[in-house]
Backbone as a ProteinNet text record, in pm:
[ID]
protein_1_A
[PRIMARY]
MGCMAPVRREAATPWEAGGAPVFRRLWQTARLATVDGEAFFGGLPDGSVFSALGFALSCEMLAIASLALAWFPIVYALVPEFVHAVATDQERRGAVAVALSAAVPLLAFMMVVLHVLWGGGLELGLRLAGAKGRAGHCLRYALYSCGWDLVTSPFGFAAGWLSSGLRGATRELRAAVRIPRFATVAYIGRARNVSERRGRRAVQVAAVLTGSVVLAGALALGVALVVVFM
[TERTIARY]
6841.5	6969.7	6994.6	7109.8	7138.3	7165.2	7145.3	7170.6	7319.9	7362.3	7504	7531.8	7643.8	7682.5	7727	7695	7735.7	7887.1	7935.5	8079.3	8122	8224.1	8274.8	8396.9	8392.4	8506.1	8607.3	8731.5	8837.2	8859.3	8873.6	8894.6	9025.3	9025.3	9144.1	9260	9230.9	9335	9284	9374.8	9329.5	9237.7	9261.9	9178.4	9033	9010.5	8876	8813.8	8891.1	8842.2	8737.9	8752.3	8659	8691.6	8613	8632.4	8728.8	8851.9	8953.9	8933.8	8990.3	8981.4	9040.4	8991.2	9029.3	9180	9237.8	9380.5	9464.9	9421	9496.7	9491.3	9372.9	9359.8	9440.4	9439.9	9515.2	9663.9	9715.6	9858.8	9899.1	9817	9848.3	9856.6	9765.2	9764.2	9883.2	9911.1	10025.4	10156	10168.1	10290.2	10303.2	10190.8	10192.7	10229.1	10175.4	10204.9	10350.3	10417.2	10555.8	10654.5	10636.3	10730.7	10716.4	10593	10567.6	10496.9	10545.9	10477.4	10472.2	10573.9	10573.1	10458.5	10439.3	10328.4	10194.5	10191.7	10067.6	10015.5	10100.3	10055.2	10053	10141	10138.9	10013.1	9955.3	9834	9711.5	9716.8	9604	9481.6	9371.5	9251.9	9166.2	9063.6	8967.7	8890.3	8834.7	8759	8709.1	8673.2	8615	8720.8	8702.3	8790.2	8765.3	8639.7	8606.8	8671.3	8677.7	8745.4	8894.7	8954.4	9095.9	9118.9	9022.5	9032.5	9029.1	8942.6	8938.8	9070.5	9130.8	9262.8	9366.9	9367.6	9467.4	9455.9	9334.3	9314.4	9354.5	9322.3	9358.6	9510.6	9577.8	9724.3	9786.9	9743.2	9804.4	9772.8	9650.6	9615.1	9705	9720	9804.4	9950.6	9997.6	10137.6	10168.8	10082.5	10107.9	10088.4	9986.4	9965.3	10084.2	10136.5	10251.8	10377.1	10388.8	10502	10494.2	10372	10353.9	10391.2	10350.7	10385.2	10535.5	10598.8	10743.1	10821.6	10760.6	10829.3	10829.3	10740.7	10731.9	10864.6	10934.1	11063.9	11166.1	11161.1	11255.4	11225	11096.1	11056.2	11093.7	11073.5	11108.3	11258.4	11338.2	11483.7	11529.3	11460.9	11502.5	11443.5	11315.3	11247.3	11163.3	11228.4	11153.9	11054.3	11082.7	10991.2	10856	10858.7	10733.1	10648.1	10711.1	10638.6	10584.1	10664.1	10619.1	10500	10505.4	10395.6	10266.8	10280.4	10163.1	10105.6	10195.5	10150.6	10080.1	10118.4	10062.5	9951.6	9935.9	9836.2	9722.9	9604.8	9490.8	9454	9464.2	9432	9525.5	9654.2	9752.5	9734.9	9704	9679.9	9563.8	9458.5	9343.1	9377.6	9458.3	9496.1	9580.1	9675.1	9759.1	9675.1	9579.3	9492.3	9408	9354	9272.9	9359	9480.1	9569.7	9604.3	9634.2	9670	9550.3	9432.9	9313.9	9274.1	9315.8	9289.5	9402	9526.8	9641.3	9655.8	9633.3	9654.3	9561.8	9428.8	9343.4	9375.6	9411.1	9442.5	9566.6	9671.4	9794	9771.5	9690.3	9658.2	9585.9	9490.8	9416.8	9511.2	9604.1	9698.7	9788.9	9831.2	9914.7	9837.5	9711.6	9629.6	9612.2	9591.8	9577.5	9703.2	9820.1	9945.3	9951.8	9911.7	9910.6	9812.1	9695.6	9595	9645.6	9714.4	9773.5	9871.8	9953.9	10050.3	9977.3	9872.5	9796.4	9729.5	9676.2	9614.5	9715.6	9834	9939.6	9986	9995.6	10037.2	9932.5	9805.2	9698.6	9704.4	9728.1	9740.6	9859.5	9973	10091.2	10069.5	9998.9	9972	9880	9782.5	9693.4	9769.3	9858	9939.8	10032.9	10067.5	10154.2	10076.8	9946.3	9865.8	9790.9	9797.2	9727.1	9578.6	9498.6	9355.3	9328.1	9234.2	9205.4	9146.1	9204.1	9151.9	9172.6	9100.1	9121.8	9096.3	8988.1	8958	9065.1	9115.9	9221.3	9348.9	9382.8	9503.6	9488.9	9366.8	9341.5	9362	9319.3	9341.9	9491.2	9567.4	9714.1	9769.5	9725.4	9777.2	9735.9	9612.8	9562.8	9625	9641.9	9704.8	9853.9	9913	10053.9	10073.8	9966.4	9976.8	10023.7	10011.6	10063.9	10212.5	10284	10428.5	10455.1	10371.3	10388.9	10364.3	10269.7	10243.3	10360.2	10415.8	10526.7	10649.6	10672.8	10790.6	10767.4	10646.8	10616.6	10659.5	10665.5	10693.8	10595.4	10468.1	10369.2	10406.5	10443	10478	10599.7	10700.9	10821.8	10789.7	10706.2	10667.4	10585.4	10492.2	10410.8	10496.1	10591.6	10682	10769.3	10813.6	10896.5	10816.9	10691	10607.4	10573.5	10554.2	10510.5	10625.6	10740.9	10850.8	10987.2	10990.3	11117.3	11189.8	11297.4	11372.5	11429.6	11481.9	11539.6	11432.6	11314	11204.5	11156.5	11146.4	11102.6	11201.9	11329.9	11432.9	11427.2	11402.5	11391.9	11271.8	11159.9	11040.6	11063.9	11138.3	11167.9	11254.3	11352.8	11436.6	11354.4	11262.6	11177.8	11088.9	11039.8	10951.8	11025.2	11155.1	11234.6	11254.5	11271	11302.8	11180.7	11068.6	10957.7	10884	10874.8	10795	10834.1	10961.7	11005.5	10969.1	10999.7	10975.2	10825.6	10747.3	10603.1	10539.2	10587.9	10533.9	10568.3	10689.7	10729.6	10642.8	10618.3	10535.7	10392.5	10340.2	10203.2	10191.8	10285.9	10280.7	10295.3	10391	10419.3	10319	10279.6	10194.4	10045.4	10007.3	9864.8	9814.4	9902	9857.8	9916.7	10007.6	10062.2	10123.9	10206.4	10276.3	10425.4	10491.1	10633.3	10716.4	10838.3	10926.5	10956.9	10981.3	11013.6	10895.7	10776.8	10659	10624.2	10652.6	10627.5	10711.2	10836.3	10922.9	10865	10809.8	10747.7	10625.2	10548.8	10430.6	10471.6	10579	10629.1	10677.6	10742.5	10788.2	10670.7	10563.8	10443.8	10387.5	10380.7	10328	10414.2	10546.8	10637.3	10624.8	10615.7	10604.2	10471.5	10362.8	10231	10221.1	10264.3	10257.8	10348.3	10469.8	10562.4	10509.6	10446.9	10393.1	10280.5	10191.8	10080	10131.5	10226.3	10282.4	10353.4	10431.6	10501.4	10403	10299.6	10198.7	10127.1	10097.9	10033.1	10122.1	10250.5	10344.7	10359.1	10366	10376.1	10250.3	10133.4	10007.1	9999.6	10044.9	10045.6	10140.5	10258.3	10352.8	10299.1	10234.4	10175.5	10066	9983.4	9874.8	9929	10037.8	10097.6	10155.2	10219.4	10275.1	10164.6	10052.9	9940.9	9880.6	9865.4	9803.2	9889.6	10020.5	10107.7	10169.5	10134.2	10188.2	10121.5
-14303.1	-14271.2	-14369.7	-14436.3	-14538	-14478.3	-14562.8	-14518.1	-14513	-14409.6	-14395.8	-14464.8	-14535	-14602.3	-14498.5	-14518.2	-14421.6	-14414.2	-14294.6	-14274.2	-14315.3	-14399.9	-14444.3	-14361.5	-14303.2	-14224.3	-14316.1	-14298.8	-14379.5	-14334.3	-14428.9	-14395	-14320.2	-14224.1	-14141.9	-14223.3	-14317.8	-14398.3	-14541.7	-14637.9	-14775.5	-14784.1	-14698.9	-14698.5	-14667	-14578.7	-14537.4	-14626.2	-14718	-14797.5	-14900.2	-14956.7	-15060.8	-15193.3	-15293	-15423.8	-15512.1	-15467.8	-15545.9	-15536.7	-15631.8	-15624.2	-15493.5	-15452.2	-15323	-15314.5	-15418.6	-15412.3	-15406.1	-15474.2	-15469.5	-15329.6	-15269.1	-15132.9	-15033.1	-15053.8	-14965.3	-14972.5	-15095.2	-15111.5	-15065.7	-15096.7	-15053.7	-14901.4	-14833.8	-14686.7	-14628.4	-14681.5	-14632.5	-14654.6	-14769.9	-14801	-14712	-14691.8	-14606.1	-14462.3	-14413.3	-14277.1	-14260.9	-14373.3	-14369.3	-14396.6	-14509	-14550	-14462.3	-14424.4	-14339.9	-14211.8	-14155.3	-14042.9	-13917.1	-13893.5	-13771.9	-13775.3	-13889.7	-13902.8	-13906.4	-13974.5	-13988.3	-13852.9	-13773.1	-13643.6	-13535.7	-13546.6	-13449.4	-13459.8	-13581.4	-13600.7	-13627.4	-13596.4	-13624.7	-13542.6	-13608.5	-13533.1	-13498.9	-13420.4	-13393.8	-13521.8	-13526	-13643.6	-13625.5	-13736.2	-13733.6	-13711	-13607.7	-13583.6	-13689.1	-13731.5	-13830.7	-13965.7	-14000.6	-14124.5	-14116.5	-14001.2	-13980.9	-13982.5	-13929.8	-13931.3	-14074.3	-14158.5	-14298.8	-14368.3	-14336.4	-14391.7	-14347.4	-14217.9	-14163.5	-14227.2	-14236.1	-14295.7	-14442.8	-14514.7	-14656.2	-14673.1	-14588.9	-14595.1	-14569.6	-14464.2	-14426.7	-14528.9	-14584	-14686.2	-14808.5	-14855.4	-14972.7	-14944.1	-14826.5	-14790.6	-14785.9	-14720.5	-14704.4	-14835.8	-14914.3	-15044.1	-15136.5	-15137	-15223	-15173.7	-15042.3	-14988	-15028.5	-15027.6	-15070.9	-15218.4	-15300.7	-15443.8	-15464.6	-15382.9	-15396.3	-15362.1	-15283.2	-15245.1	-15357	-15455.9	-15562	-15635.7	-15677.8	-15744.6	-15654.9	-15524.7	-15431.5	-15417.6	-15404	-15394	-15522	-15635.1	-15763.1	-15772.7	-15722.1	-15727.1	-15634.7	-15520.3	-15422.9	-15453.8	-15487.6	-15514.9	-15642.5	-15758.6	-15884.6	-15912.9	-15864.5	-15890.6	-15821.5	-15704.6	-15634.4	-15713.6	-15762.3	-15839.9	-15968	-16030.2	-16154	-16124.5	-16013.2	-15977	-15950.6	-15884.1	-15856	-15985.4	-16077.7	-16203.1	-16293.8	-16285.1	-16376.7	-16315.3	-16184.9	-16116.2	-16065.5	-16118.9	-16082	-15934.4	-15881.8	-15740.5	-15649.1	-15680.6	-15598.3	-15613	-15733.1	-15752	-15664.8	-15661.5	-15579.7	-15432.1	-15388.4	-15247.1	-15208	-15296.9	-15269.1	-15266.8	-15360.6	-15365.1	-15238.6	-15192.8	-15070.1	-14950.2	-14944.1	-14832.3	-14828.8	-14945.3	-14950.7	-14918.3	-14970.2	-14945.7	-14798.1	-14726	-14581.9	-14503.3	-14548.2	-14472.4	-14479.5	-14597.9	-14614	-14523.6	-14524	-14431.8	-14284.6	-14251.9	-14112.5	-14065.8	-14147.8	-14112.1	-14107.4	-14201.5	-14201	-14072.3	-14031.4	-13907.1	-13787	-13786.5	-13675	-13668.1	-13783.7	-13784.6	-13731.4	-13771.3	-13720.8	-13569.9	-13521.7	-13377	-13303.4	-13360.5	-13297.4	-13287.3	-13394.4	-13390.9	-13285.7	-13277	-13179.2	-13036.3	-13016.4	-12885.1	-12845	-12941.6	-12914.4	-12879.4	-12955.8	-12927.2	-12790.9	-12754.7	-12622.6	-12511	-12529.5	-12430	-12418.3	-12532.1	-12529.4	-12461.5	-12488.2	-12422.5	-12270.8	-12226.5	-12083.1	-12027	-12097.4	-12051.1	-12045.4	-12144.1	-12145.8	-12030.6	-12000.4	-11888	-11756	-11743	-11622	-11610.3	-11727.7	-11727.8	-11702.4	-11688.3	-11656	-11771.8	-11889.6	-12006.2	-11998.1	-12058.2	-12065.2	-12157.5	-12119.6	-12198.6	-12335.1	-12439.4	-12576.2	-12646.9	-12600.7	-12650.1	-12799.9	-12848.2	-12991	-13075.4	-13026.6	-13097.9	-13104.3	-12992.4	-12989.1	-13080.1	-13089.6	-13183.3	-13326.8	-13357.8	-13492.9	-13522.1	-13423.4	-13439.6	-13469.9	-13393.6	-13412.3	-13547.3	-13588.3	-13713.6	-13834.5	-13828.6	-13941.1	-13951.5	-13842.3	-13850.1	-13933.4	-13966.7	-14057.5	-14196.3	-14225.6	-14352.7	-14367.6	-14256.6	-14263.3	-14320.1	-14282.4	-14331.9	-14482.8	-14531.8	-14675.7	-14752.7	-14703	-14772.8	-14778.2	-14673.6	-14670.4	-14740	-14790.6	-14858.3	-15004.2	-15072.6	-15216.9	-15294.7	-15255.9	-15322.2	-15305.5	-15183	-15155.9	-15233.6	-15241.9	-15316.3	-15464	-15518.4	-15659.5	-15685.1	-15594.3	-15610.2	-15602.3	-15509.9	-15498	-15620.8	-15678.4	-15798.8	-15915.4	-15929.7	-16039	-16023.4	-15898.8	-15876.9	-15868.1	-15817.5	-15798.3	-15839.8	-15910	-15957.3	-15851.5	-15893.2	-15801.7	-15684.2	-15710.6	-15601.4	-15500.5	-15550.1	-15459.9	-15378.8	-15443.1	-15372	-15262.9	-15292.4	-15192.7	-15076.7	-15108.8	-15003.4	-14913.4	-14973.6	-14895.1	-14806.5	-14858.3	-14779.5	-14658.7	-14679.6	-14567.7	-14465.6	-14514.1	-14423.7	-14341	-14402.6	-14331.3	-14219.3	-14235.4	-14133.6	-14011	-14033.4	-13922	-13862.5	-13935	-13892	-13767.2	-13736.1	-13618.1	-13490.4	-13464.8	-13342	-13345.8	-13457	-13464.6	-13466.4	-13535	-13540.1	-13402.4	-13329.7	-13196.2	-13101.3	-13110.3	-13027.3	-13061.2	-13191.8	-13233.8	-13185	-13192.8	-13146.8	-12997.3	-12919.1	-12773.6	-12735.3	-12797.8	-12758.9	-12812.3	-12941	-13002.4	-12987.9	-13025.8	-13022.8	-12880.7	-12791.6	-12655.2	-12550.4	-12591.9	-12502.8	-12376.3	-12394.9	-12283.9	-12298.5	-12186.7	-12190.4	-12237.4	-12281.2	-12334.1	-12228.2	-12105.7	-11998.6	-11970.5	-11956.7	-11933.5	-12056.5	-12173	-12296.4	-12304.6	-12259.3	-12259.6	-12170.4	-12058	-11968.6	-12034.3	-12106.8	-12176	-12281.7	-12352.7	-12454.3	-12388.1	-12272.3	-12200.1	-12156.9	-12109.2	-12070.7	-12192.6	-12306	-12428.7	-12472.7	-12464	-12505.5	-12416.1	-12284.7	-12190.4	-12210.5	-12223	-12238.2	-12369.4	-12479.2	-12609	-12611.4	-12559.7	-12557.2	-12472.3	-12359.1	-12270.7	-12338.6	-12407.9	-12475.8	-12589.3	-12665.9	-12777.7	-12725.4	-12617.5	-12559.7	-12505.7	-12436.9	-12383.3	-12496.5	-12604.6	-12719.4	-12784	-12797.9	-12857.1	-12770.3	-12638.1	-12547.1	-12553.4	-12558	-12566.1	-12695.1	-12805.6	-12933.6	-12930.4	-12868.9	-12857.9	-12776.2	-12663.9	-12580.1	-12655.6	-12728.3	-12805.3	-12912.1	-12978.1	-13080.6	-13020.4	-12903.7	-12835.5	-12797.7	-12743.8	-12702.8	-12823.9	-12934.8	-13054	-13112.9	-13116.7	-13184.4	-13092.7	-12964.7	-12872	-12897.4
-7496.6	-7432.4	-7319.6	-7317.9	-7218.4	-7082.1	-6981.7	-6843.7	-6818.1	-6751.1	-6718.1	-6586.4	-6580.4	-6456.4	-6354.9	-6226.6	-6124.8	-6113.8	-6092.8	-6078.5	-5939.3	-5930.4	-5801.7	-5764.8	-5648.5	-5601.6	-5535.2	-5569.5	-5508.4	-5364.7	-5274	-5133.2	-5117.3	-5025.5	-5004.9	-4950.3	-4864	-4800	-4786.9	-4768.2	-4742.6	-4620.3	-4521.3	-4401.3	-4435.2	-4530.1	-4566.6	-4674.3	-4730.7	-4842.4	-4800.8	-4679.7	-4636.5	-4704.5	-4672.9	-4734.8	-4660	-4643.6	-4574.3	-4423.2	-4347.8	-4201.1	-4147.9	-4032	-3975.4	-3952.4	-3890.7	-3860	-3986.1	-4091.5	-4217.1	-4276.7	-4276.4	-4330.7	-4247.8	-4115.7	-4026.4	-4056.8	-4066.7	-4089	-4229.4	-4329.5	-4465.9	-4475.1	-4408.5	-4414.1	-4338.2	-4219.6	-4141.5	-4217.4	-4278.9	-4353.2	-4476.5	-4547	-4665.4	-4628.6	-4516.5	-4471.7	-4429.5	-4405.4	-4359.8	-4473.1	-4539.1	-4643.7	-4767.8	-4800.2	-4917	-4873.2	-4762	-4699.2	-4783.5	-4866.1	-4947.6	-5048.1	-5113.8	-5208.6	-5135.6	-5020	-4943.1	-4898.9	-4833.7	-4781.1	-4888.6	-4987.9	-5096.5	-5180.9	-5187.8	-5266.2	-5182.2	-5053.9	-4964.7	-5004.3	-5042.4	-5080.1	-4959.6	-4981.5	-4875.9	-4843.1	-4724.4	-4683	-4541.5	-4479.9	-4346.4	-4238.7	-4158.5	-4043.8	-3935.9	-3921.6	-3819	-3849.8	-3977.2	-4015.6	-3983.4	-4014.1	-3982.2	-3831.5	-3754.9	-3609.2	-3556.8	-3614.1	-3574.4	-3602.4	-3716.4	-3749.3	-3647.3	-3615.7	-3522.8	-3384.9	-3332	-3199.9	-3198.9	-3306.2	-3314.7	-3316.3	-3393.5	-3400.6	-3263.8	-3197	-3070.3	-2960.8	-2961.4	-2862.3	-2877.7	-3001.2	-3026	-2993.7	-3032.6	-3009.3	-2859.8	-2782.6	-2638.8	-2564.8	-2603.8	-2540.2	-2565	-2686.7	-2716.6	-2644.3	-2628.1	-2553.1	-2406.3	-2350.7	-2211.6	-2195.2	-2291.1	-2285.5	-2298.2	-2383.3	-2402.7	-2277.1	-2186.9	-2063	-1959.4	-1973.5	-1873.3	-1851.9	-1959.7	-1937.8	-1868.4	-1899.6	-1838.1	-1688.8	-1656.4	-1515.6	-1441.1	-1507.1	-1442.7	-1416.8	-1511.6	-1494.1	-1382.2	-1364.6	-1263.7	-1126.1	-1121	-992.9	-1005.5	-1010.3	-1029.3	-917.5	-797.6	-686.1	-708	-772.6	-800.7	-900.3	-1007	-1107.4	-1046.2	-961.6	-895.2	-804.3	-733.6	-643.9	-722.3	-836.9	-920.1	-976.8	-1016.6	-1077.1	-977.1	-850.1	-749.8	-665	-672.9	-590.1	-679.5	-658.8	-743.7	-730.3	-607.3	-585.2	-663.2	-657	-727.6	-879.1	-924.1	-1067.4	-1113.7	-1033.8	-1068	-1071	-972.4	-966.8	-1087.5	-1125.4	-1242	-1368.9	-1379.9	-1497.8	-1509.5	-1395.8	-1396.6	-1434.8	-1378	-1408.2	-1557.1	-1614.2	-1756	-1844.8	-1807.8	-1889.2	-1888.1	-1783.5	-1778.8	-1844.8	-1824.1	-1872.9	-2024.8	-2082.4	-2227.3	-2308.7	-2284.3	-2361.3	-2336	-2210.9	-2179.3	-2254.8	-2252.2	-2323.3	-2473.9	-2525	-2668.1	-2706.3	-2624	-2649.1	-2646.8	-2551.6	-2542.2	-2665.3	-2715	-2834.8	-2956.2	-2967.6	-3077.6	-3066	-2943.7	-2922.1	-2966.3	-2939	-2981.7	-3134.1	-3202.5	-3349	-3400	-3334.8	-3375.3	-3351.1	-3238.4	-3211.2	-3320.6	-3359.5	-3465.7	-3596.2	-3627.8	-3748.7	-3743.9	-3626.8	-3612.9	-3629.1	-3571.2	-3586.6	-3730.7	-3798.6	-3938.7	-4026.2	-3998.3	-4074.4	-4056.2	-3932.2	-3907.5	-3983.9	-3978.1	-4050.2	-4199.9	-4254.6	-4398.3	-4438.9	-4354.9	-4386.7	-4380.5	-4282	-4274.2	-4393.7	-4452.7	-4570.7	-4699.2	-4686.8	-4803.6	-4864.4	-4802	-4856.1	-4825	-4911.8	-4887.6	-4769.7	-4683.9	-4565.2	-4598.9	-4539.1	-4553.9	-4420	-4319.1	-4183.3	-4171.7	-4231.9	-4225.8	-4291.7	-4402.6	-4473.8	-4391.2	-4326	-4244.2	-4121.5	-4068.6	-3958.6	-4004.2	-4126.8	-4179.4	-4191.4	-4237.6	-4243.2	-4104.2	-4003.8	-3868.1	-3810.4	-3833.9	-3777.5	-3846	-3977.7	-4046.5	-4015.9	-3970.2	-3931.2	-3804.7	-3734.3	-3619.5	-3662.4	-3790.6	-3841.3	-3817.8	-3814.9	-3787.1	-3648.1	-3551.9	-3415.2	-3408.3	-3488.3	-3488.1	-3547	-3656.8	-3722.7	-3632.1	-3553.1	-3465.7	-3331.6	-3307.4	-3180.6	-3186	-3071.4	-3073	-3159.3	-3157.7	-3243.5	-3390.2	-3428.4	-3567.1	-3611.4	-3523.5	-3559.8	-3576.1	-3486.4	-3495.6	-3622.3	-3652.9	-3773.4	-3898.9	-3899.2	-4012.5	-4028.7	-3917.3	-3919.7	-3978.2	-3936.2	-3985.2	-4133.4	-4177.5	-4315.9	-4415	-4371.5	-4467.7	-4414.7	-4302.7	-4249.9	-4167.7	-4104.4	-4017.7	-4095	-4213.3	-4293	-4330.8	-4370.7	-4406.9	-4288.4	-4171	-4050.8	-4012.7	-4025.5	-3995.1	-4093.8	-4219.8	-4321.5	-4293.9	-4254.1	-4222.2	-4100.4	-4002.7	-3883.2	-3918.5	-4004.2	-4047.8	-4125.7	-4208.2	-4285.6	-4193.6	-4086.4	-3992.6	-3920.8	-3900.6	-3831.8	-3921.3	-4051	-4141.6	-4210.8	-4214.3	-4298.3	-4249.3	-4118.1	-4079.7	-4153.8	-4165.3	-4234	-4381.6	-4449.5	-4593.5	-4625.2	-4541.7	-4564.4	-4544.4	-4444.6	-4419.3	-4533.5	-4583.8	-4698.7	-4820.2	-4840.9	-4953.9	-4937.4	-4815.4	-4791.5	-4818	-4766.7	-4783.3	-4930.8	-4999	-5136.7	-5237.6	-5221.4	-5323.2	-5291.4	-5169.5	-5134.9	-5112.1	-5060.7	-5029.6	-5123.1	-5210.4	-5313.6	-5254.6	-5151.5	-5086.3	-5115.2	-5142.6	-5176.2	-5057	-5086.3	-4981.3	-4875.3	-4918.4	-4823.2	-4730	-4786.6	-4703.2	-4620.3	-4675.6	-4601.5	-4475.6	-4485	-4366.4	-4257.3	-4295.5	-4197.4	-4133.6	-4213.7	-4160.9	-4058.7	-4087.4	-3993.3	-3865	-3877.6	-3758.6	-3671.8	-3734.6	-3659.2	-3586	-3655.8	-3594.2	-3476.5	-3493.8	-3387.1	-3264.6	-3286.7	-3175.3	-3102.7	-3179.2	-3118.1	-3039.4	-3101.1	-3033.4	-2910.7	-2925.8	-2813.2	-2698.7	-2731.6	-2627.4	-2549.8	-2623	-2556.9	-2468.9	-2520	-2441.5	-2316.7	-2334.1	-2219.6	-2116.8	-2162.1	-2070.6	-1997.2	-2068.4	-2004.9	-1900.7	-1932.4	-1837.4	-1712.4	-1731.8	-1617.9	-1530.9	-1597.2	-1522.8	-1443	-1503.2	-1432.4	-1313.2	-1332.6	-1224	-1107.7	-1140.3	-1034.9	-962.4	-1036.5	-974.5	-880.1	-919.8	-834.4	-707.6	-722.5	-603.4	-507.9	-561.4	-476.1	-405.1	-477.6	-417.4	-307.2	-328.2	-232.8	-129.4	-131.2	-29.8	105
[MASK]
++++++++++++++++++++++++++++++++++++++++++++++++++++++++++++++++++++++++++++++++++++++++++++++++++++++++++++++++++++++++++++++++++++++++++++++++++++++++++++++++++++++++++++++++++++++++++++++++++++++++++++++++++++++++++++++++++++++

């Protein structure tokens, strides 16, 4: 009896496939989740949550860093003396660099947390709707949805322009604006096999839970600021 060749499992996403450079895999996955998001999320298989987390953090870091860079011309146009002072003063340059190096990872982490909150709320809503629990899978959906933030960032627009021209970049940007709703419907209906009516209830649960946590966090931050500065 001959030896059987080992079965090779197809990677769930380009990000998990390996082989290609990291930035190429990152951009291919973000673009696929945006331009073909209904098929991507509707057919999303189980896999590593940690790999999806690495993708999400990378997307948010690049998106926020590129947004910070995009603000430099605006700041220069509004307060050129500040930019000149930072450019000529080594101490101020160091302070700005430290502030950015702390702010970018923090904001990226907060954005990922928001996506995870949404995924947790959706998982709760789906279970209340009668779906079988798949918490890890729903986390992967939430983490891979961070690709939308990368595509809509200055980095994403520049990458789209370089890879497919201005028209292609504009088309991808429009797709990123509309895809969250369609991708979520596809994920609920195809990947989780929940009816449209029950799916709407699951989305409502996710929206209420995420909104409540964000509102509570904002109120807590406001109270803390008042206490500190009183």
